[in-house]
C-alpha positions in Angstrom: 194.4 -134.4 -9.5 195.8 -130.9 -9.2 195.7 -129.5 -5.7 194.2 -126.1 -5.0 196.5 -124.0 -2.9 194.6 -121.8 -0.4 197.4 -120.0 1.2 197.8 -117.4 -1.5 194.1 -116.3 -0.9 194.5 -115.9 2.8 195.7 -112.2 2.8 192.7 -111.2 0.7 190.3 -113.1 2.9 191.8 -111.6 6.0 191.6 -108.1 4.4 188.0 -108.5 3.6 187.3 -109.9 7.1 189.1 -106.7 8.6 186.9 -104.4 6.3 183.6 -106.1 7.2 181.4 -103.7 9.1 180.2 -104.7 12.5 176.5 -104.3 13.6 177.8 -101.7 16.1 179.5 -99.7 13.3 176.3 -99.9 11.1 174.1 -98.8 14.1 176.4 -95.9 14.7 176.1 -94.8 11.1 172.3 -95.2 11.3 172.2 -93.0 14.3 174.2 -90.3 12.7 172.1 -90.5 9.5 168.8 -90.3 11.6 170.1 -87.2 13.3 170.8 -85.7 9.9 167.3 -86.7 8.7 168.7 -89.0 6.0 166.1 -91.7 6.8 166.7 -93.8 3.7 170.3 -94.3 4.5 169.5 -94.9 8.1 167.0 -97.6 7.1 169.6 -99.5 5.1 172.3 -99.4 7.9 169.7 -100.5 10.5 168.7 -103.4 8.3 172.3 -104.5 8.0 172.8 -104.2 11.8 169.7 -106.1 12.6 170.7 -109.0 10.4 173.4 -109.8 13.0 171.4 -108.7 16.1 167.7 -109.0 15.2 166.5 -108.5 18.8 168.7 -105.6 19.8 166.1 -103.1 21.5 168.0 -99.9 20.7 168.2 -100.9 17.0 164.6 -101.9 16.8 163.5 -98.7 18.4 165.5 -96.6 16.0 164.2 -98.6 13.1 160.6 -97.9 14.2 161.4 -94.1 14.4 163.0 -94.2 11.1 160.1 -96.0 9.3 157.7 -93.7 10.9 159.6 -90.8 9.5 159.4 -92.4 6.1 155.7 -92.9 6.4 155.9 -96.8 6.6 153.4 -97.7 9.1 153.5 -101.4 8.5 157.2 -101.6 9.0 157.3 -99.4 12.1 154.4 -101.4 13.6 156.3 -104.7 13.1 159.4 -103.2 14.6 157.6 -102.0 17.6 155.9 -105.2 18.2 159.1 -107.0 18.1 160.6 -104.5 20.5 157.8 -104.9 22.9 158.0 -108.8 22.7 154.2 -109.2 23.0 153.7 -106.8 25.8 151.3 -103.9 25.4 153.2 -100.7 24.8 153.1 -97.9 27.3 154.2 -94.3 27.4 156.2 -93.1 24.4 156.1 -96.5 22.9 152.3 -96.4 22.9 152.4 -93.1 21.1 154.7 -94.4 18.4 152.6 -97.4 17.9 149.5 -95.2 17.6 151.4 -93.1 15.0 152.1 -96.3 13.1 148.3 -97.3 13.2 147.4 -93.9 11.9 149.8 -94.3 9.0 147.9 -97.6 8.2 144.7 -95.6 8.4 143.5 -97.4 11.5 142.3 -94.7 13.9 140.4 -97.1 16.2 143.7 -99.1 16.8 145.5 -95.8 17.4 142.9 -94.6 20.0 143.0 -98.1 21.8 146.9 -97.9 22.0 146.7 -94.3 23.4 144.3 -95.4 26.2 144.2 -92.8 28.8 147.6 -91.2 27.8 147.7 -87.5 28.5 149.9 -84.7 27.1 150.4 -82.7 23.9 151.4 -85.5 21.6 148.7 -87.9 22.8 146.1 -85.2 22.1 147.7 -84.5 18.7 147.4 -88.2 17.8 143.8 -88.3 19.0 143.1 -85.3 16.8 144.5 -87.0 13.7 142.5 -90.1 14.6 139.3 -88.0 14.8 140.2 -86.5 11.3 140.5 -89.9 9.9 137.2 -90.9 11.3 135.6 -87.7 9.8 134.8 -86.2 13.2 135.9 -82.6 12.8 134.5 -81.3 16.1 136.4 -83.9 18.0 139.5 -83.1 16.1 139.1 -79.5 17.0 138.7 -80.3 20.6 141.8 -82.5 20.8 143.9 -80.0 18.9 142.9 -77.4 21.5 143.9 -79.7 24.3 147.3 -80.5 22.6 148.2 -76.7 22.4 146.8 -76.0 25.9 149.2 -78.8 27.3 152.1 -76.8 26.0 152.2 -78.1 22.4 155.1 -79.1 20.3 156.0 -78.1 16.7 154.0 -80.9 15.3 150.8 -80.2 17.2 151.0 -76.5 16.3 151.6 -77.2 12.6 148.9 -79.9 12.4 146.4 -77.6 14.1 147.4 -74.9 11.7 146.7 -77.2 8.8 143.4 -78.0 10.2 142.5 -74.3 10.5 143.7 -73.8 6.9 141.3 -76.5 5.8 138.4 -74.7 7.5 139.5 -71.4 5.8 140.8 -69.8 9.0 144.0 -68.4 7.5 144.7 -65.9 10.3 144.4 -68.7 12.8 146.6 -70.8 10.8 149.2 -68.1 10.6 149.2 -67.7 14.4 149.7 -71.5 14.9 152.5 -71.6 12.3 154.3 -68.8 14.2 154.1 -70.9 17.4 155.5 -73.9 15.5 158.4 -71.9 14.3 159.0 -70.6 17.9 159.0 -74.2 19.2 161.3 -75.7 16.5 162.0 -73.6 13.5 163.8 -76.3 11.6 161.3 -79.1 12.0 159.9 -80.6 8.8 156.3 -79.8 10.0 157.2 -76.3 10.7 158.8 -75.7 7.4 156.0 -77.4 5.4 153.1 -75.5 7.0 155.2 -72.2 6.6 155.7 -72.9 3.0 152.0 -73.9 2.5 150.8 -70.7 4.2 153.3 -68.4 2.2 151.9 -70.0 -1.0 148.3 -69.3 0.2 149.4 -65.6 0.7 150.8 -65.5 -2.8 154.4 -65.1 -1.6 155.9 -67.8 -3.9 159.5 -66.8 -3.3 159.1 -67.3 0.5 157.3 -70.5 -0.1 160.0 -71.7 -2.4 162.7 -70.8 0.1 160.9 -72.9 2.9 160.3 -75.9 0.6 163.9 -75.8 -0.5 165.1 -75.7 3.1 162.8 -78.6 3.9 164.1 -80.6 0.9 167.7 -80.0 1.8 167.3 -80.8 5.6 164.9 -83.7 5.0 166.0 -85.4 1.8 163.4 -88.2 2.2 160.5 -85.8 2.6 158.3 -86.3 -0.6 156.1 -83.4 0.5 159.0 -81.1 0.4 160.0 -82.3 -3.1 156.6 -82.0 -4.5 155.9 -78.6 -2.8 159.2 -77.2 -4.3 158.4 -78.6 -7.8 154.7 -77.1 -7.6 156.1 -73.6 -6.7 158.8 -73.7 -9.4 156.0 -74.6 -11.8 153.9 -71.6 -10.7 157.0 -69.4 -11.2 157.4 -70.7 -14.7 160.8 -72.2 -14.0 160.0 -75.4 -15.8 163.5 -76.7 -16.2 164.1 -76.4 -12.5 160.7 -77.9 -11.8 161.7 -80.9 -14.0 164.9 -81.5 -12.1 163.2 -81.5 -8.7 160.3 -83.6 -10.0 162.7 -86.1 -11.3 163.9 -86.8 -7.7 160.2 -87.3 -6.6 159.5 -89.6 -9.5 162.5 -91.9 -8.4 161.2 -91.8 -4.7 157.5 -92.4 -5.5 156.5 -92.9 -9.2 153.0 -93.9 -8.2 152.2 -91.0 -5.9 149.2 -89.0 -6.9 150.8 -85.7 -6.2 153.8 -86.6 -8.3 151.7 -87.8 -11.2 149.7 -84.5 -11.1 152.8 -82.5 -11.3 154.2 -84.5 -14.1 151.0 -83.8 -16.0 151.1 -80.1 -15.1 154.7 -79.9 -16.3 153.8 -81.3 -19.7 150.7 -79.1 -19.8 152.8 -76.0 -19.2 155.0 -77.1 -22.0 152.0 -77.9 -24.2 153.3 -81.5 -24.7 149.9 -83.0 -25.2 151.2 -86.4 -26.2 153.2 -86.5 -22.9 150.1 -85.6 -21.0 148.1 -88.4 -22.6 150.8 -90.9 -22.0 151.1 -90.0 -18.4 147.3 -90.1 -17.6 145.9 -92.8 -19.9 147.3 -95.7 -18.0 145.7 -94.5 -14.7 142.5 -93.1 -16.1 140.3 -95.9 -14.8 141.7 -95.3 -11.2 140.9 -91.6 -11.2 138.0 -90.2 -9.2 135.3 -88.4 -11.3 136.6 -84.9 -10.1 140.3 -85.7 -9.9 142.2 -82.6 -11.2 144.1 -84.8 -13.6 140.9 -85.3 -15.6 140.7 -81.6 -16.5 144.3 -81.7 -17.7 143.6 -84.9 -19.6 140.5 -83.4 -21.1 142.5 -80.4 -22.4 145.2 -82.6 -23.9 142.5 -84.7 -25.7 141.0 -81.5 -27.1 144.4 -80.3 -28.4 145.0 -83.7 -29.9 141.8 -83.3 -32.0 139.6 -85.7 -30.0 136.8 -83.4 -28.9 134.4 -86.2 -28.0 136.8 -87.9 -25.7 137.7 -84.6 -24.2 134.1 -83.8 -23.5 133.5 -87.1 -21.7 136.3 -86.1 -19.3 135.0 -82.6 -18.8 131.3 -83.0 -18.6 131.2 -84.4 -15.0 133.6 -81.6 -13.8 131.4 -78.8 -15.1 128.2 -80.4 -13.8 129.7 -80.7 -10.2 131.6 -77.4 -10.5 129.8 -74.9 -12.6 132.0 -72.1 -11.4 135.2 -73.9 -12.6 135.8 -71.3 -15.4 138.7 -73.2 -17.0 136.6 -76.4 -17.3 133.6 -74.6 -18.7 135.6 -72.9 -21.4 137.4 -76.2 -22.3 134.1 -78.1 -22.5 132.6 -75.3 -24.7 135.6 -75.6 -27.0 135.2 -79.4 -27.1 131.5 -79.2 -28.0 132.2 -76.5 -30.6 135.0 -78.6 -32.2 132.7 -81.6 -32.1 130.0 -79.9 -34.1 127.6 -79.1 -31.3 127.6 -75.3 -31.4 124.2 -74.9 -29.6 125.5 -76.9 -26.7 128.7 -74.8 -26.6 126.5 -71.7 -26.4 124.5 -73.1 -23.6 127.6 -74.0 -21.6 129.3 -70.6 -22.2 126.2 -68.3 -21.7 126.4 -68.0 -17.8 130.0 -66.6 -18.2 129.5 -64.6 -21.4 126.4 -62.8 -20.3 128.2 -61.3 -17.2 129.3 -57.7 -17.4 132.8 -58.8 -16.3 133.2 -61.5 -19.0 136.7 -61.9 -20.4 137.8 -61.3 -23.9 138.5 -64.9 -24.5 135.1 -66.1 -23.3 133.3 -63.6 -25.4 135.3 -64.4 -28.5 134.6 -68.1 -28.1 130.9 -67.4 -27.5 130.8 -65.3 -30.8 132.4 -68.1 -32.6 129.8 -70.6 -31.2 127.0 -68.3 -32.0 128.0 -67.9 -35.6 128.4 -71.7 -36.0 124.9 -72.0 -34.5 123.4 -69.4 -36.7 122.5 -67.4 -33.7 121.7 -63.6 -34.3 123.5 -62.7 -31.2 126.9 -63.5 -32.7 127.6 -59.9 -33.7 126.8 -58.7 -30.1 129.3 -61.0 -28.5 131.9 -60.3 -31.2 131.6 -56.6 -30.5 131.9 -57.1 -26.8 135.0 -59.2 -27.3 136.7 -56.2 -29.0 136.1 -53.8 -26.3 136.9 -55.0 -22.8 134.2 -54.2 -20.2 135.2 -51.4 -17.7 134.0 -53.7 -15.0 136.5 -56.3 -16.1 139.4 -53.8 -16.4 138.5 -52.2 -13.1 138.3 -55.4 -11.3 141.8 -56.6 -12.5 143.3 -53.3 -11.6 141.8 -53.3 -8.1 142.8 -56.8 -7.5 146.3 -56.2 -8.7 146.8 -53.2 -6.5 145.4 -55.0 -3.5 147.6 -58.0 -4.2 150.7 -55.7 -4.3 149.8 -54.1 -0.9 149.3 -57.5 0.7 152.6 -58.9 -0.8 150.5 -61.4 -2.8 153.1 -61.3 -5.7 151.5 -64.2 -7.6 148.0 -62.7 -7.5 149.5 -59.4 -8.6 151.1 -61.0 -11.6 147.9 -62.7 -12.7 145.8 -59.5 -12.5 148.3 -57.4 -14.3 149.0 -60.0 -17.0 145.3 -60.0 -17.7 145.3 -56.3 -18.0 148.1 -56.2 -20.5 146.5 -58.9 -22.6 143.4 -56.7 -23.2 145.2 -53.4 -23.6 147.9 -52.0 -25.8 150.5 -53.3 -23.2 151.9 -49.8 -22.7 150.6 -48.6 -19.3 153.7 -47.7 -17.3 152.1 -48.3 -13.9 150.9 -51.7 -14.9 154.2 -52.7 -16.5 156.2 -51.3 -13.5 154.1 -53.1 -10.9 154.2 -56.4 -12.9 158.0 -56.1 -13.2 158.3 -55.5 -9.5 156.0 -58.5 -8.6 158.0 -60.8 -10.8 161.2 -59.6 -9.2 159.8 -60.5 -5.7 158.8 -63.9 -7.1 162.4 -64.4 -8.2 161.5 -64.7 -11.8 164.2 -62.4 -13.0 164.1 -63.0 -16.8 160.4 -61.9 -16.9 161.1 -58.9 -14.5 164.0 -57.5 -16.5 162.1 -57.9 -19.7 158.9 -56.2 -18.5 161.0 -53.5 -16.7 162.7 -52.7 -20.0 159.3 -52.2 -21.6 158.2 -49.8 -18.9 161.4 -47.8 -19.3 160.7 -47.4 -23.0 157.2 -45.9 -22.1 158.4 -43.8 -19.2 162.3 -43.5 -19.2 162.4 -40.7 -16.6 159.9 -41.9 -14.1 161.7 -42.6 -10.8 159.5 -45.5 -9.8 160.1 -47.2 -13.2 163.8 -46.5 -12.9 163.8 -48.0 -9.4 162.1 -51.1 -10.4 164.3 -51.8 -13.3 167.4 -51.2 -11.2 166.0 -53.4 -8.4 165.1 -56.1 -11.0 168.7 -56.1 -12.3 170.1 -56.0 -8.8 168.1 -59.0 -7.5 169.1 -61.0 -10.6 172.7 -60.6 -9.7 173.7 -60.3 -13.4 174.9 -56.8 -13.8 175.6 -54.8 -10.6 176.8 -51.8 -12.6 173.6 -51.6 -14.6 171.6 -51.9 -11.5 173.5 -49.2 -9.7 173.2 -46.8 -12.7 169.4 -47.1 -12.8 168.9 -46.9 -9.0 171.1 -43.7 -8.9 169.0 -42.1 -11.7 165.9 -43.0 -9.7 167.4 -41.5 -6.5 168.3 -38.3 -8.3 164.7 -38.0 -9.7 163.1 -38.6 -6.4 165.6 -37.8 -3.6 163.1 -37.9 -0.7 161.8 -41.5 -1.6 162.9 -43.7 1.2 162.3 -47.0 -0.7 164.5 -45.9 -3.7 167.2 -44.7 -1.2 167.1 -48.0 0.6 167.4 -50.0 -2.7 170.4 -47.9 -3.8 172.2 -48.1 -0.5 171.8 -52.0 -0.5 173.1 -52.1 -4.1 176.1 -49.7 -3.3 177.2 -52.2 -0.6 177.5 -54.9 -3.3 180.9 -55.0 -5.3 180.6 -54.5 -9.1 
């Protein structure tokens, strides 16, 4: 029998032994990763460290904090139980255990763990427990106590979100400012700031905050989905897809992720993709789930009007003011041969003085198919936009510009262009500026060019075009040329002078 010689393998084995990571080294890495908010990496290193030292209290405590940051209430609760060794947690440990219970949707357990604990964080946790139990007045009381006790970034941010839920945007804004003062880089501060910027229509600011949150907290699904949603609103679909790809890897079954996947496919009019995304989860959707409306539209475009109507009917019954769902259902009924029902669905919209061109054209089509004599009336109205509709959009657009609600301004001015000859220089100019402020530079430059064709010597139009080029960063020389022309045409205009001065400081 041939002998196996072991001694040639000893150097390799010794090298492997020397390279093996000690529990202390793995724990040190986890501490650094936790400090950098890289919670997934910290979780892996903690698991490795705990294999060798399963009862180490410092490791168990950091594991609990890490799992809480990842939203894993079960794992965090187990780590805290092991840390406490059967004893009832007190102080900060009780608060961590209560947070783990809240992640498991067990508010009664959370309140039991908190006991008579006082302080801002204890009151914040009680407020969250009250929210889970549906007791809004109690939640309000505990949030008030949390901020009166000095507050922290989380209590200010959570209370701001509560105020936002109740429609108190001004109150939410004030609390978000206090969160930013307490800890400007905290994930809760960044997320509520981004959410409020979105509510105000400042998509560029919202994107900046969500991007910062996603970079600083790579494990935050809320940051990724928020960033993807804003990119979608901006029409930057390729970027949206890239960010959404990260979210899909992290949480493929998350409802927010699934919704954004469907919205991306909808924006690209990829109806087969919409169907393939939603069909497998259709039976799990609530009757008014927003995915149903997207699914209904996809089925309609795929020439399945009856199936589309089945998705849309419950939405319209429950939400008669949902304009999009009403129009889609009317289209589905008309495509399915029920023109009379299509007219019945559309009539509340079409008979309004402010009815839009699309609604009126669809009503005329349904009336013709139903043999209704009012078809000619609706068709005539569809060809001449109502002054009330035009005036509303113009007023809304101007008000949105004054408030810095750039997304709202874009929607209003786009509607105006769609029902006009598209040559109004004021509308074009304002629309280009709003797109610039949203960071959608391709659209801004294209629309500014149209405004220049109509009013090549108008200083405001020249300024907007130059500013659009400057903010895009593509052609500083072109930006300066246009801004100089604007400044020459209106030398006293402080905004134009400020834009030109900023451009002149940039090389190129």
